[in-house]
N, CA, C and O atoms as CSV, one atom per row, in Angstrom:
chain,resi,resn,atom,element,x,y,z
A,1,MET,N,N,97.002,57.606,95.917
A,1,MET,CA,C,97.316,57.139,97.359
A,1,MET,C,C,96.062,57.444,98.299
A,1,MET,O,O,95.542,58.547,98.129
A,2,THR,N,N,95.640,56.802,99.043
A,2,THR,CA,C,94.610,56.767,99.917
A,2,THR,C,C,94.429,57.925,100.732
A,2,THR,O,O,95.487,58.529,100.904
A,3,LYS,N,N,93.479,58.409,101.264
A,3,LYS,CA,C,93.151,59.071,102.426
A,3,LYS,C,C,93.439,58.566,103.819
A,3,LYS,O,O,92.721,57.641,104.197
A,4,ARG,N,N,94.269,58.966,104.564
A,4,ARG,CA,C,94.520,57.963,105.999
A,4,ARG,C,C,93.999,58.916,107.118
A,4,ARG,O,O,94.211,58.572,108.281
A,5,THR,N,N,93.486,59.817,106.929
A,5,THR,CA,C,93.188,60.619,108.236
A,5,THR,C,C,91.405,60.956,108.040
A,5,THR,O,O,90.929,62.077,108.221
A,6,LYS,N,N,90.641,59.812,107.666
A,6,LYS,CA,C,89.253,60.423,107.750
A,6,LYS,C,C,88.599,60.496,109.030
A,6,LYS,O,O,87.631,61.214,109.278
A,7,LYS,N,N,89.142,59.766,109.779
A,7,LYS,CA,C,88.700,59.785,111.463
A,7,LYS,C,C,89.111,60.870,112.014
A,7,LYS,O,O,88.374,61.764,112.430
A,8,ALA,N,N,90.373,60.856,112.051
A,8,ALA,CA,C,90.985,61.895,112.819
A,8,ALA,C,C,91.215,63.283,112.289
A,8,ALA,O,O,91.837,64.115,112.949
A,9,GLY,N,N,90.720,63.535,111.110
A,9,GLY,CA,C,90.951,64.618,110.275
A,9,GLY,C,C,92.066,65.566,110.408
A,9,GLY,O,O,93.191,65.136,110.151
A,10,ILE,N,N,91.906,66.945,110.815
A,10,ILE,CA,C,92.857,67.899,110.671
A,10,ILE,C,C,94.051,67.507,111.845
A,10,ILE,O,O,95.179,67.996,111.799
A,11,VAL,N,N,93.693,66.725,112.699
A,11,VAL,CA,C,94.739,66.366,113.982
A,11,VAL,C,C,95.515,64.826,113.435
A,11,VAL,O,O,96.293,64.142,114.100
A,12,GLY,N,N,95.139,64.622,112.362
A,12,GLY,CA,C,95.883,63.012,111.840
A,12,GLY,C,C,97.560,63.593,111.757
A,12,GLY,O,O,98.468,62.763,111.711
A,13,LYS,N,N,97.773,64.648,111.746
A,13,LYS,CA,C,99.241,64.782,111.716
A,13,LYS,C,C,99.980,64.461,113.038
A,13,LYS,O,O,101.185,64.208,113.037
A,14,TYR,N,N,99.205,64.479,114.205
A,14,TYR,CA,C,99.919,64.131,115.310
A,14,TYR,C,C,100.114,62.601,115.587
A,14,TYR,O,O,100.918,62.162,116.410
A,15,GLY,N,N,99.361,61.908,114.875
A,15,GLY,CA,C,99.439,60.324,114.739
A,15,GLY,C,C,98.772,59.927,116.015
A,15,GLY,O,O,97.661,60.321,116.370
A,16,THR,N,N,99.576,59.084,116.692
A,16,THR,CA,C,99.098,58.530,117.958
A,16,THR,C,C,99.396,59.264,119.142
A,16,THR,O,O,98.788,58.986,120.176
A,17,ARG,N,N,100.354,60.271,119.120
A,17,ARG,CA,C,101.012,60.838,120.218
A,17,ARG,C,C,99.794,61.737,120.793
A,17,ARG,O,O,98.753,62.099,120.245
A,18,TYR,N,N,100.279,61.955,122.040
A,18,TYR,CA,C,99.370,62.896,123.008
A,18,TYR,C,C,98.025,62.884,123.314
A,18,TYR,O,O,97.353,63.843,123.695
A,19,GLY,N,N,97.534,61.321,123.056
A,19,GLY,CA,C,96.419,60.651,123.938
A,19,GLY,C,C,95.213,61.302,122.850
A,19,GLY,O,O,95.298,62.321,122.164
A,20,ALA,N,N,94.109,60.354,122.960
A,20,ALA,CA,C,92.635,60.535,122.309
A,20,ALA,C,C,92.130,61.741,122.619
A,20,ALA,O,O,91.759,62.539,121.759
A,21,SER,N,N,92.069,62.008,124.169
A,21,SER,CA,C,91.170,63.021,124.667
A,21,SER,C,C,91.763,64.399,124.216
A,21,SER,O,O,90.972,65.253,123.815
A,22,LEU,N,N,93.129,64.677,124.256
A,22,LEU,CA,C,93.617,65.825,123.959
A,22,LEU,C,C,93.659,66.216,122.215
A,22,LEU,O,O,93.601,67.354,121.750
A,23,ARG,N,N,93.753,65.168,121.582
A,23,ARG,CA,C,93.571,65.203,120.145
A,23,ARG,C,C,92.075,65.842,119.872
A,23,ARG,O,O,91.792,66.660,118.996
A,24,LYS,N,N,91.285,65.322,120.745
A,24,LYS,CA,C,89.929,65.730,120.265
A,24,LYS,C,C,89.663,67.280,120.617
A,24,LYS,O,O,89.058,68.066,119.888
A,25,GLN,N,N,90.189,67.550,121.782
A,25,GLN,CA,C,90.091,69.065,122.117
A,25,GLN,C,C,90.850,69.886,121.045
A,25,GLN,O,O,90.386,70.973,120.700
A,26,ILE,N,N,91.993,69.416,120.504
A,26,ILE,CA,C,92.828,70.237,119.671
A,26,ILE,C,C,92.224,70.363,118.477
A,26,ILE,O,O,92.441,71.369,117.802
A,27,LYS,N,N,91.347,69.330,118.019
A,27,LYS,CA,C,90.785,69.041,116.870
A,27,LYS,C,C,89.397,70.075,116.602
A,27,LYS,O,O,89.122,70.538,115.495
A,28,LYS,N,N,88.608,70.321,117.848
A,28,LYS,CA,C,87.849,71.138,117.847
A,28,LYS,C,C,88.166,72.576,117.577
A,28,LYS,O,O,87.586,73.282,116.752
A,29,MET,N,N,89.169,72.937,118.377
A,29,MET,CA,C,89.762,74.474,118.033
A,29,MET,C,C,90.244,74.619,116.736
A,29,MET,O,O,89.948,75.632,116.103
A,30,GLU,N,N,91.173,73.469,116.092
A,30,GLU,CA,C,91.710,73.795,114.774
A,30,GLU,C,C,90.658,73.766,113.401
A,30,GLU,O,O,90.918,74.275,112.311
A,31,VAL,N,N,89.721,73.214,113.674
A,31,VAL,CA,C,88.530,73.106,112.779
A,31,VAL,C,C,87.802,74.306,112.675
A,31,VAL,O,O,87.430,74.691,111.567
A,32,SER,N,N,87.481,75.135,114.011
A,32,SER,CA,C,86.966,76.184,114.164
A,32,SER,C,C,87.873,77.301,113.575
A,32,SER,O,O,87.440,77.994,112.654
A,33,GLN,N,N,89.103,77.493,114.073
A,33,GLN,CA,C,90.011,78.518,113.646
A,33,GLN,C,C,90.423,78.363,112.037
A,33,GLN,O,O,91.139,79.249,111.571
A,34,HIS,N,N,90.096,77.520,111.369
A,34,HIS,CA,C,90.582,77.436,110.136
A,34,HIS,C,C,89.111,77.580,109.315
A,34,HIS,O,O,89.108,77.585,108.084
A,35,SER,N,N,88.140,77.671,109.919
A,35,SER,CA,C,86.804,77.884,109.053
A,35,SER,C,C,86.568,79.201,108.580
A,35,SER,O,O,87.253,80.074,109.114
A,36,LYS,N,N,85.758,79.553,107.702
A,36,LYS,CA,C,85.251,80.637,107.309
A,36,LYS,C,C,84.040,81.316,108.206
A,36,LYS,O,O,83.192,80.600,108.740
A,37,TYR,N,N,84.030,82.574,108.313
A,37,TYR,CA,C,83.084,83.363,109.199
A,37,TYR,C,C,82.079,84.188,108.307
A,37,TYR,O,O,82.100,84.285,107.080
A,38,PHE,N,N,81.330,84.674,109.061
A,38,PHE,CA,C,80.302,85.444,108.415
A,38,PHE,C,C,80.708,86.819,108.657
A,38,PHE,O,O,81.091,87.215,109.758
A,39,CYS,N,N,80.615,87.590,107.545
A,39,CYS,CA,C,81.084,89.069,107.685
A,39,CYS,C,C,79.853,89.956,107.809
A,39,CYS,O,O,78.980,89.882,106.944
A,40,GLU,N,N,79.756,90.641,108.655
A,40,GLU,CA,C,78.728,91.729,109.081
A,40,GLU,C,C,78.455,92.841,108.229
A,40,GLU,O,O,77.344,93.317,107.995
A,41,PHE,N,N,79.763,93.284,107.704
A,41,PHE,CA,C,79.968,94.447,106.873
A,41,PHE,C,C,79.349,94.064,105.418
A,41,PHE,O,O,78.429,94.814,105.090
A,42,CYS,N,N,79.689,92.991,104.435
A,42,CYS,CA,C,79.567,92.859,103.339
A,42,CYS,C,C,78.512,91.576,103.083
A,42,CYS,O,O,77.946,91.300,102.025
A,43,GLY,N,N,78.425,90.933,104.264
A,43,GLY,CA,C,77.361,89.988,104.288
A,43,GLY,C,C,77.879,88.528,103.733
A,43,GLY,O,O,77.021,87.665,103.542
A,44,LYS,N,N,79.070,88.272,103.505
A,44,LYS,CA,C,79.172,86.758,102.910
A,44,LYS,C,C,80.066,86.276,104.012
A,44,LYS,O,O,80.414,86.921,105.001
A,45,PHE,N,N,80.438,84.843,103.642
A,45,PHE,CA,C,80.960,84.184,104.569
A,45,PHE,C,C,82.564,83.901,104.071
A,45,PHE,O,O,83.024,82.928,103.473
A,46,ALA,N,N,83.281,85.237,104.594
A,46,ALA,CA,C,84.721,85.465,104.054
A,46,ALA,C,C,85.712,85.711,105.015
A,46,ALA,O,O,86.898,85.832,104.708
A,47,VAL,N,N,85.231,85.802,106.322
A,47,VAL,CA,C,86.478,86.261,107.246
A,47,VAL,C,C,87.143,84.807,107.640
A,47,VAL,O,O,86.465,83.808,107.879
A,48,LYS,N,N,88.288,84.843,107.663
A,48,LYS,CA,C,89.362,84.148,107.780
A,48,LYS,C,C,90.403,84.662,109.197
A,48,LYS,O,O,90.389,85.856,109.497
A,49,ARG,N,N,91.077,83.903,109.825
A,49,ARG,CA,C,92.125,84.215,110.927
A,49,ARG,C,C,93.385,84.512,110.313
A,49,ARG,O,O,94.008,83.658,109.682
A,50,LYS,N,N,93.748,85.578,110.459
A,50,LYS,CA,C,95.040,85.882,109.997
A,50,LYS,C,C,96.286,86.076,111.065
A,50,LYS,O,O,97.465,86.168,110.724
A,51,ALA,N,N,95.821,86.118,112.357
A,51,ALA,CA,C,96.867,85.926,113.565
A,51,ALA,C,C,95.922,85.523,114.563
A,51,ALA,O,O,94.731,85.331,114.320
A,52,VAL,N,N,96.538,85.376,115.851
A,52,VAL,CA,C,96.081,85.268,117.050
A,52,VAL,C,C,94.893,86.688,117.060
A,52,VAL,O,O,95.219,87.874,117.017
A,53,GLY,N,N,93.707,86.227,117.119
A,53,GLY,CA,C,92.581,87.552,117.513
A,53,GLY,C,C,92.509,88.438,116.482
A,53,GLY,O,O,91.836,89.458,116.627
A,54,ILE,N,N,93.184,88.186,115.295
A,54,ILE,CA,C,92.819,89.208,114.096
A,54,ILE,C,C,92.392,88.277,113.155
A,54,ILE,O,O,92.951,87.250,112.769
A,55,TRP,N,N,91.141,88.856,112.781
A,55,TRP,CA,C,90.244,88.278,111.559
A,55,TRP,C,C,90.120,89.359,110.195
A,55,TRP,O,O,89.831,90.555,110.222
A,56,ASN,N,N,90.366,88.699,109.289
A,56,ASN,CA,C,90.400,89.624,108.086
A,56,ASN,C,C,89.231,88.995,107.221
A,56,ASN,O,O,89.009,87.784,107.216
A,57,CYS,N,N,88.545,89.864,106.532
A,57,CYS,CA,C,87.571,89.755,105.411
A,57,CYS,C,C,88.165,89.687,103.998
A,57,CYS,O,O,88.617,90.733,103.533
A,58,LYS,N,N,88.214,88.491,103.221
A,58,LYS,CA,C,88.900,88.397,101.969
A,58,LYS,C,C,87.929,89.184,101.084
A,58,LYS,O,O,88.329,89.551,99.980
A,59,ASP,N,N,86.788,89.449,101.450
A,59,ASP,CA,C,86.042,90.008,100.070
A,59,ASP,C,C,86.052,91.826,100.355
A,59,ASP,O,O,86.455,92.666,99.551
A,60,CYS,N,N,85.560,92.045,101.545
A,60,CYS,CA,C,85.720,93.497,101.479
A,60,CYS,C,C,86.769,94.339,102.019
A,60,CYS,O,O,86.835,95.566,101.950
A,61,GLY,N,N,87.964,93.157,102.820
A,61,GLY,CA,C,89.212,93.935,103.284
A,61,GLY,C,C,89.004,94.260,104.844
A,61,GLY,O,O,90.037,94.636,105.398
A,62,LYS,N,N,87.889,94.186,105.633
A,62,LYS,CA,C,87.831,94.850,106.938
A,62,LYS,C,C,88.587,93.786,107.555
A,62,LYS,O,O,88.606,92.613,107.182
A,63,VAL,N,N,89.297,94.363,108.671
A,63,VAL,CA,C,90.155,93.545,109.548
A,63,VAL,C,C,89.259,93.841,111.295
A,63,VAL,O,O,88.935,94.970,111.662
A,64,LYS,N,N,89.042,92.731,112.028
A,64,LYS,CA,C,88.052,92.797,112.961
A,64,LYS,C,C,89.049,92.106,114.219
A,64,LYS,O,O,89.864,91.238,113.907
A,65,ALA,N,N,88.943,92.464,115.347
A,65,ALA,CA,C,89.602,91.820,116.402
A,65,ALA,C,C,88.540,90.938,117.024
A,65,ALA,O,O,87.367,91.298,116.927
A,66,GLY,N,N,88.847,89.809,117.658
A,66,GLY,CA,C,87.985,88.701,118.067
A,66,GLY,C,C,88.749,87.773,118.802
A,66,GLY,O,O,89.864,87.994,119.275
A,67,GLY,N,N,87.976,86.518,118.895
A,67,GLY,CA,C,88.866,85.441,119.737
A,67,GLY,C,C,89.792,84.895,119.382
A,67,GLY,O,O,89.922,85.066,118.170
A,68,ALA,N,N,90.751,84.140,119.902
A,68,ALA,CA,C,91.977,83.505,119.506
A,68,ALA,C,C,91.660,82.484,118.614
A,68,ALA,O,O,92.466,82.325,117.698
A,69,TYR,N,N,90.528,81.631,118.656
A,69,TYR,CA,C,90.393,80.546,117.681
A,69,TYR,C,C,89.015,80.947,117.004
A,69,TYR,O,O,88.907,80.740,115.795
A,70,THR,N,N,88.133,81.413,117.584
A,70,THR,CA,C,86.730,81.673,116.847
A,70,THR,C,C,86.172,83.293,116.915
A,70,THR,O,O,86.303,84.025,117.896
A,71,LEU,N,N,85.622,83.601,115.833
A,71,LEU,CA,C,85.324,84.941,115.730
A,71,LEU,C,C,83.820,85.131,116.671
A,71,LEU,O,O,82.732,84.579,116.509
A,72,LYS,N,N,84.303,86.228,117.784
A,72,LYS,CA,C,83.143,86.299,118.566
A,72,LYS,C,C,82.646,87.678,118.383
A,72,LYS,O,O,81.621,88.046,118.957
């Protein structure tokens, strides 16, 4: 089966709904919230979003409060 969301990426699940500019805004937020961030405690890129504003390091287990979509 071929990959059908090369250009759309993570927002390919929305199809043609909601308009192009809204999907671009959502894409920026969803890509940043699903990416891994740098942990200041252990020095690795292992911090992932657990819930809104809660970020957890998979390596050292530290939990940190931050932004809703990006770790600030």
